[in-house]
C-alpha positions as CSV (number, residue, x, y, z in Angstrom):
1,M,-25.8,-22.3,56.7
2,S,-22.5,-23.1,58.3
3,V,-21.0,-24.8,61.4
4,L,-17.9,-22.9,62.6
5,A,-15.0,-24.5,64.3
6,F,-12.4,-22.5,66.3
7,A,-8.9,-23.7,65.4
8,E,-6.8,-23.3,68.5
9,Q,-3.1,-22.8,68.1
10,R,-0.1,-22.3,70.3
11,G,3.3,-21.2,69.1
12,G,2.2,-21.1,65.5
13,A,1.1,-24.8,65.5
14,L,-2.4,-26.2,65.7
15,R,-3.3,-28.0,68.9
16,G,-4.4,-31.7,68.7
17,A,-7.8,-30.8,70.1
18,T,-8.4,-28.6,67.1
19,L,-8.6,-31.6,64.7
20,E,-11.1,-33.2,67.1
21,T,-13.2,-30.0,67.0
22,V,-13.1,-29.9,63.2
23,T,-14.1,-33.6,63.0
24,A,-17.1,-32.9,65.3
25,A,-18.0,-29.9,63.2
26,R,-17.9,-32.0,60.0
27,R,-20.2,-34.7,61.5
28,L,-22.6,-32.1,62.7
29,A,-22.6,-30.2,59.4
30,D,-23.3,-33.4,57.5
31,A,-26.3,-34.1,59.7
32,L,-27.6,-30.5,59.2
33,G,-26.8,-30.2,55.5
34,A,-24.4,-27.4,56.2
35,N,-20.8,-26.4,55.4
36,V,-17.8,-26.3,57.9
37,T,-15.9,-23.1,58.3
38,A,-12.8,-23.2,60.5
39,I,-11.6,-20.0,62.0
40,A,-7.8,-19.6,62.7
41,L,-6.3,-16.7,64.6
42,G,-2.6,-16.5,65.1
43,P,0.7,-15.4,63.6
44,A,1.3,-15.3,59.9
45,G,3.4,-18.4,60.1
46,L,0.3,-20.4,61.0
47,A,-0.7,-20.4,57.4
48,G,1.5,-23.5,56.8
49,E,-0.7,-25.5,59.2
50,L,-4.1,-24.7,57.6
51,E,-4.2,-27.5,55.1
52,K,-4.7,-29.8,58.1
53,L,-8.1,-28.2,58.6
54,G,-9.3,-29.2,55.1
55,R,-7.9,-32.7,55.6
56,Y,-10.2,-33.1,58.6
57,G,-13.3,-31.8,57.1
58,A,-13.3,-28.0,56.8
59,D,-14.8,-26.6,53.5
60,E,-13.4,-23.2,54.2
61,V,-10.8,-21.6,56.5
62,L,-11.1,-18.0,57.7
63,F,-7.6,-16.9,58.7
64,A,-6.6,-13.7,60.6
65,G,-2.8,-13.8,60.6
66,S,-1.0,-11.1,62.7
67,E,1.6,-11.0,65.4
68,Q,-0.9,-9.3,67.6
69,L,-2.9,-12.5,67.6
70,A,0.1,-14.8,68.0
71,D,-0.7,-15.2,71.7
72,Y,-4.1,-15.6,73.2
73,A,-5.8,-12.1,73.6
74,P,-9.2,-12.8,75.2
75,E,-11.1,-9.6,74.0
76,A,-9.6,-9.6,70.5
77,Y,-10.3,-13.3,69.9
78,A,-13.8,-13.0,71.3
79,Q,-14.7,-10.0,69.1
80,L,-13.3,-11.6,65.9
81,L,-15.2,-14.9,66.5
82,A,-18.4,-13.2,67.4
83,N,-18.2,-11.1,64.3
84,A,-17.5,-14.1,62.1
85,A,-20.4,-16.0,63.6
86,K,-22.8,-13.1,62.7
87,Q,-21.4,-12.6,59.2
88,N,-21.5,-16.3,58.3
89,G,-25.0,-17.1,59.6
90,A,-23.6,-19.8,61.9
91,K,-25.8,-22.6,63.0
92,A,-23.2,-23.6,65.6
93,L,-19.8,-22.6,66.9
94,L,-17.5,-25.3,68.3
95,F,-14.5,-24.9,70.6
96,P,-12.1,-27.4,72.3
97,A,-12.8,-27.5,76.0
98,S,-9.2,-26.6,76.6
99,A,-8.0,-23.9,79.0
100,M,-8.2,-21.4,76.2
101,G,-11.6,-22.7,75.0
102,K,-13.1,-22.7,78.4
103,D,-12.2,-19.0,78.8
104,L,-13.0,-18.0,75.2
105,A,-16.4,-19.7,74.6
106,P,-18.3,-17.9,77.4
107,R,-16.9,-14.6,76.2
108,V,-18.2,-15.2,72.7
109,A,-21.6,-16.5,74.0
110,A,-22.0,-13.3,76.0
111,R,-21.3,-11.2,72.9
112,L,-23.8,-13.1,70.8
113,G,-26.4,-13.6,73.6
114,A,-26.3,-17.3,72.8
115,G,-26.5,-20.5,74.8
116,L,-23.3,-22.5,75.6
117,A,-23.0,-26.2,76.4
118,S,-19.6,-26.9,77.9
119,D,-17.5,-30.0,78.2
120,V,-19.7,-31.9,75.7
121,T,-18.9,-35.5,74.9
122,E,-21.5,-36.3,72.1
123,L,-23.4,-34.3,69.5
124,S,-26.4,-35.3,67.4
125,V,-29.3,-33.7,65.4
126,A,-32.9,-34.4,66.2
127,D,-35.7,-32.9,64.0
128,G,-33.2,-30.4,62.7
129,R,-32.1,-29.3,66.1
130,I,-28.7,-29.7,67.7
131,V,-28.6,-31.9,70.8
132,A,-25.5,-32.0,73.0
133,V,-24.6,-34.6,75.7
134,R,-22.5,-33.5,78.7
135,P,-21.7,-34.9,82.2
136,A,-23.3,-33.4,85.3
137,Y,-23.2,-34.0,89.0
138,A,-19.4,-34.8,88.9
139,G,-19.9,-37.2,86.1
140,K,-22.5,-39.3,87.8
141,V,-25.1,-38.7,85.0
142,F,-25.1,-37.5,81.4
143,V,-27.7,-34.9,80.3
144,R,-29.1,-34.0,76.9
145,V,-29.0,-30.3,76.2
146,G,-30.9,-28.4,73.6
147,F,-30.6,-24.8,72.4
148,K,-33.3,-22.1,72.3
149,S,-31.4,-19.8,69.9
150,E,-28.7,-19.8,67.3
151,P,-25.8,-20.1,67.0
152,A,-25.4,-23.0,69.5
153,L,-22.1,-22.6,71.2
154,I,-20.4,-25.9,72.2
155,S,-17.0,-26.7,73.9
156,L,-15.9,-30.3,73.4
157,R,-14.1,-32.4,76.0
158,P,-10.6,-33.3,74.6
159,R,-10.4,-36.9,73.5
160,A,-14.2,-37.4,73.7
161,I,-14.3,-37.4,69.9
162,T,-11.7,-39.1,67.8
163,A,-10.2,-37.0,65.0
164,E,-10.9,-38.5,61.6
165,E,-9.8,-37.4,58.2
166,S,-12.5,-36.3,55.7
167,P,-10.5,-34.5,53.1
168,R,-11.8,-31.3,51.4
169,E,-10.2,-28.7,49.2
170,A,-10.6,-26.0,51.8
171,Q,-10.4,-22.5,50.5
172,V,-8.4,-20.1,52.8
173,K,-9.9,-16.6,53.0
174,E,-8.6,-13.6,54.9
175,L,-10.5,-12.7,58.0
176,A,-10.4,-8.9,58.5
177,I,-8.8,-7.8,61.8
178,D,-11.2,-5.1,62.6
179,L,-10.9,-4.5,66.4
180,D,-12.1,-1.7,68.5
181,S,-10.2,-0.1,71.4
182,E,-11.8,-2.5,74.0
183,A,-10.4,-5.5,72.1
184,R,-6.9,-4.2,72.3
185,R,-6.7,-3.6,76.1
186,T,-5.1,-7.0,76.8
187,R,-1.7,-7.8,75.4
188,V,0.7,-10.6,76.2
189,K,4.2,-9.2,76.8
190,M,6.0,-12.4,77.8
191,A,5.2,-16.1,78.1
192,A,7.2,-17.9,80.8
193,G,7.2,-21.6,81.6
194,K,9.2,-24.8,81.5
195,K,9.5,-26.8,78.3
196,K,7.5,-29.9,78.8
197,E,9.0,-33.2,77.8
198,R,5.6,-35.0,77.9
199,P,2.2,-34.1,76.3
200,D,-0.3,-32.1,78.2
201,V,-2.4,-34.3,80.4
202,A,-5.6,-33.1,78.7
203,E,-4.5,-34.1,75.3
204,A,-2.5,-37.3,75.9
205,E,-3.3,-40.6,74.3
206,V,-2.3,-42.4,77.5
207,I,-2.1,-41.1,81.1
208,V,-0.3,-42.7,84.0
209,S,-1.7,-41.1,87.2
210,G,-0.5,-41.6,90.8
211,G,-2.2,-41.1,94.1
212,R,-1.3,-41.1,97.8
213,G,-0.5,-44.8,97.5
214,M,2.8,-43.7,95.9
215,Q,3.9,-42.7,99.4
216,G,6.1,-39.8,98.3
217,P,7.4,-37.8,95.3
218,E,10.6,-39.9,95.2
219,Q,8.6,-42.9,94.1
220,W,7.4,-41.2,90.9
221,K,10.3,-42.7,89.1
222,L,8.2,-45.9,88.9
223,L,5.5,-44.1,87.0
224,E,8.0,-42.2,84.8
225,E,9.5,-45.6,83.7
226,L,6.0,-47.0,83.0
227,A,5.2,-43.9,81.0
228,D,8.4,-44.2,79.0
229,A,7.6,-47.8,78.3
230,L,4.2,-46.9,77.0
231,G,5.6,-44.4,74.5
232,P,6.1,-40.7,73.8
233,G,2.3,-40.0,73.8
234,T,2.1,-40.8,77.5
235,A,1.5,-38.1,80.1
236,L,1.9,-38.2,83.9
237,G,-1.1,-37.3,86.0
238,A,-1.8,-37.0,89.7
239,S,-4.7,-36.9,92.2
240,R,-5.6,-33.7,94.1
241,A,-4.1,-35.1,97.3
242,V,-0.8,-35.6,95.6
243,V,-0.8,-32.0,94.2
244,D,-1.9,-30.5,97.5
245,A,1.0,-32.3,99.2
246,G,3.4,-30.7,96.7
247,W,4.6,-33.9,95.2
248,R,3.6,-33.0,91.7
249,P,2.7,-29.8,89.8
250,H,-0.9,-28.6,89.5
251,S,-0.7,-28.9,85.7
252,E,-0.8,-32.7,86.2
253,Q,-3.9,-32.7,88.4
254,V,-6.7,-34.8,87.1
255,G,-10.2,-34.3,88.6
256,Q,-13.0,-32.0,89.3
257,T,-10.7,-29.2,90.4
258,G,-8.0,-30.1,88.0
259,K,-8.2,-31.2,84.3
260,V,-11.0,-33.4,82.9
261,V,-9.6,-36.0,80.6
262,A,-10.9,-38.7,78.3
263,P,-7.9,-40.6,76.9
264,P,-8.1,-44.0,75.2
265,L,-6.0,-45.5,78.1
266,Y,-5.8,-44.4,81.7
267,F,-3.7,-45.9,84.5
268,A,-4.8,-45.2,88.1
269,I,-1.9,-46.2,90.3
270,G,-2.4,-46.0,94.1
271,I,-5.5,-43.9,93.6
272,S,-8.5,-44.9,95.8
273,G,-11.1,-43.2,93.5
274,A,-12.5,-40.2,95.4
275,I,-15.6,-38.8,93.6
276,Q,-13.6,-35.6,92.7
277,H,-11.0,-37.7,90.9
278,L,-13.5,-40.0,89.2
279,A,-15.3,-36.9,87.8
280,G,-12.2,-36.0,85.9
281,M,-11.4,-39.3,84.3
282,R,-14.3,-41.7,84.3
283,T,-15.0,-41.1,80.6
284,A,-11.6,-42.7,79.7
285,R,-12.2,-45.5,77.2
286,C,-10.1,-48.0,79.1
287,I,-9.1,-47.7,82.8
288,V,-6.5,-49.8,84.5
289,A,-6.3,-49.6,88.3
290,V,-3.7,-50.8,90.7
291,N,-4.5,-50.6,94.5
292,K,-3.9,-52.8,97.5
293,D,-7.4,-52.1,98.8
294,A,-9.8,-54.5,97.0
295,E,-12.8,-52.3,98.1
296,A,-11.3,-49.1,96.6
297,P,-14.0,-47.2,94.6
298,I,-11.7,-47.0,91.6
299,F,-12.4,-50.7,90.9
300,K,-16.1,-50.0,90.3
301,I,-15.3,-48.1,87.1
302,A,-12.0,-49.8,86.1
303,N,-11.9,-52.1,83.0
304,Y,-9.0,-53.9,84.5
305,G,-8.1,-54.0,88.2
306,I,-5.0,-55.4,90.0
307,V,-5.2,-55.8,93.8
308,G,-1.8,-55.8,95.4
309,D,1.4,-53.9,96.2
310,L,2.0,-51.3,93.5
311,F,5.7,-51.2,94.3
312,Q,5.9,-54.9,93.1
313,I,3.2,-54.7,90.4
314,V,4.3,-51.5,88.5
315,P,7.9,-52.6,87.8
316,R,6.7,-55.9,86.5
317,L,4.0,-54.2,84.4
318,T,6.7,-51.9,83.0
319,E,9.0,-54.9,82.2
320,E,6.2,-56.8,80.4
321,I,5.2,-53.7,78.3
322,R,8.8,-53.2,77.3
323,K,9.0,-56.8,76.2
324,A,5.8,-56.5,74.2
325,Q,7.0,-53.3,72.6
326,S,10.3,-54.9,71.5
327,G,8.6,-58.0,70.3
328,D,10.6,-60.4,72.6
C-alpha cells in the first residue's frame, strides 16, 4: 500500500509546493501504515533535485526523465500518473493545488474513475479511511470530505501545510515512458514570459496586497518598498478591482477569481474586504490590515488592524521594519 505524491517541477527545479505535498503524503502514509512514493516527471537534469524528496519523507522516487516531459504536457503527464497509480496500488495520490495541479488532478481522476477533493487544507485518517478538509461557499465554511473509492485524489492548497523534513534513503527508480498517440498530441514549442523578480503569489512566505485605496498604479512604490523591507520571500498581491482597472497584472490577483493563498503573513493595504477577496486569503495564518474605514469587512478577520491613512502608515511601517531587520 502506498501514498503517491506528484513532484511538480519547472525549468528542471522542484517547486516549493512539492515539498509541502511530500510532507502531507508522509503524514498520511504514517497514519495509514503505508509507504510514500514520489513521482517526478521532467528533463533528465531534474535527477539532481530528487534527493530533496527523500529528505522530506519519500521512501521511493519514480522518475521519468526526458526532454519531451521538460514542459508540462497534460495528456502525457496524466497518462503516466494514472498508470503509476494503478501499478503501485495507490491508496491516495496527492498534488499541489497549483495552476498545473489544478489542471492535472482532474485529468488523472477521470482516467482512474476516482474521486477528487481539491484545494484541501487538512488531512486525517478515521477508521482507516482518508478524510480531507476543504473550504466551501467562498471560504465561509470548511467541509469534511470522504472517498467512496481508491485511490483518493487530493490537491493541497499551497502553504496550508508546512514542509517538514523527515529524512529517508529514497531509492530512485526509472518510470517507463510508455505513451500512446493520444498522450503525444500536445507539445510545448515555446514558453514566453517575463522573468519574475519576486516569488509567485501562491507560494510566497509573505504577501503585500493592495486595493483601490492605493488610488492608482503610481502609488504601488509604497508597497514595493514595504515588500523589499520584509525580505526576498515577499510577493506583491492585488485585489480584483485593481487588476480590472489595469493597475497590476492578473498574476498578482488574490481572490476567488484569482489565486487562493495561505501564507504565514498577509498584508491587506487599502483593501476593504469584499467576500471574493476574503475567499482567496482568509486562511493566511496572520493578517495585517490597513484601511481608513473602521467598519471595513477586512477587520473582521484581521489579526492586526490599523485604521488610518495608508499613505502615512505604510512608509512608517516600512521604516520600522527596516530598523528591526538591521537591529538598530
